[in-house]
C-alpha positions as CSV (number, residue, x, y, z in Angstrom):
1,M,-61.8,64.7,-171.0
2,K,-65.3,63.9,-169.8
3,T,-66.4,63.5,-166.2
4,H,-69.8,62.9,-164.6
5,N,-70.5,65.6,-162.0
6,K,-66.8,66.0,-161.2
7,Q,-64.7,69.1,-161.2
8,V,-62.0,69.0,-163.9
9,H,-60.2,72.2,-162.9
10,K,-58.7,72.8,-159.5
11,L,-59.6,76.1,-157.8
12,P,-56.6,78.5,-158.3
13,A,-55.3,80.3,-155.3
14,D,-56.3,83.8,-156.5
15,L,-59.9,82.8,-157.3
16,R,-60.1,81.0,-154.0
17,K,-58.9,84.0,-152.1
18,A,-61.3,86.3,-153.8
19,I,-64.3,84.0,-153.2
20,T,-63.5,83.4,-149.6
21,S,-63.1,87.2,-149.0
22,N,-66.6,87.8,-150.3
23,K,-69.2,86.2,-148.0
24,D,-72.1,86.5,-150.5
25,A,-70.1,84.9,-153.2
26,L,-68.9,82.3,-150.9
27,A,-72.4,81.5,-149.8
28,V,-73.5,80.8,-153.4
29,W,-70.2,79.0,-154.1
30,G,-71.1,76.6,-151.3
31,T,-74.5,75.7,-152.7
32,I,-73.5,75.2,-156.5
33,T,-72.7,71.8,-158.1
34,P,-69.2,70.8,-158.8
35,L,-70.0,71.1,-162.5
36,A,-71.0,74.8,-161.9
37,R,-67.8,75.4,-159.9
38,N,-65.7,73.8,-162.7
39,E,-67.4,76.3,-165.3
40,W,-66.7,79.3,-163.1
41,I,-63.0,78.1,-162.7
42,C,-62.6,77.5,-166.5
43,W,-64.2,80.8,-167.4
44,V,-61.8,82.7,-165.2
45,T,-58.8,80.8,-166.1
46,S,-59.4,80.6,-169.9
47,G,-58.5,84.2,-170.4
48,K,-55.0,84.5,-172.0
49,K,-54.0,87.8,-170.5
50,E,-53.5,88.5,-166.8
51,E,-55.7,91.6,-167.2
52,T,-58.6,89.4,-168.5
53,R,-58.3,87.0,-165.6
54,T,-58.4,89.8,-163.1
55,I,-61.5,91.3,-164.8
56,R,-63.1,87.8,-164.8
57,I,-62.5,87.2,-161.1
58,E,-64.1,90.6,-160.3
59,K,-67.1,89.8,-162.5
60,A,-67.3,86.3,-161.0
61,L,-67.5,87.7,-157.5
62,S,-70.1,90.1,-158.5
63,K,-72.3,87.6,-160.3
64,L,-71.9,85.0,-157.6
65,A,-72.8,87.5,-154.9
66,G,-75.8,88.4,-156.9
67,G,-76.9,84.8,-157.0
68,M,-75.8,83.7,-160.5
69,R,-75.0,80.0,-160.3
70,R,-73.2,79.6,-163.7
71,P,-71.3,81.9,-166.0
72,C,-73.6,83.4,-168.6
73,C,-73.2,83.8,-172.3
74,W,-70.2,81.4,-172.4
75,A,-70.0,78.1,-174.4
76,G,-69.0,76.3,-171.3
77,C,-65.9,74.4,-170.4
78,P,-64.4,72.6,-173.2
79,H,-62.5,70.3,-171.0
80,R,-65.5,68.1,-169.7
């Protein structure tokens, strides 16, 4: 499925709660493109284990709060 500058994935409740609870991560989230948001969502949700997802949410918060705009060292969302 290809889209042009559109988010393919919906923001899951657990990731939404985590982002909105961290003011620095939320500030960056508000400035990134829909494509970048989609990649963060896909990166977090693509883990097969709940433990992996939890770790990825924590890392995403840390990286977003530090100003990182897209997940690093990841092939990217295969769904776009």
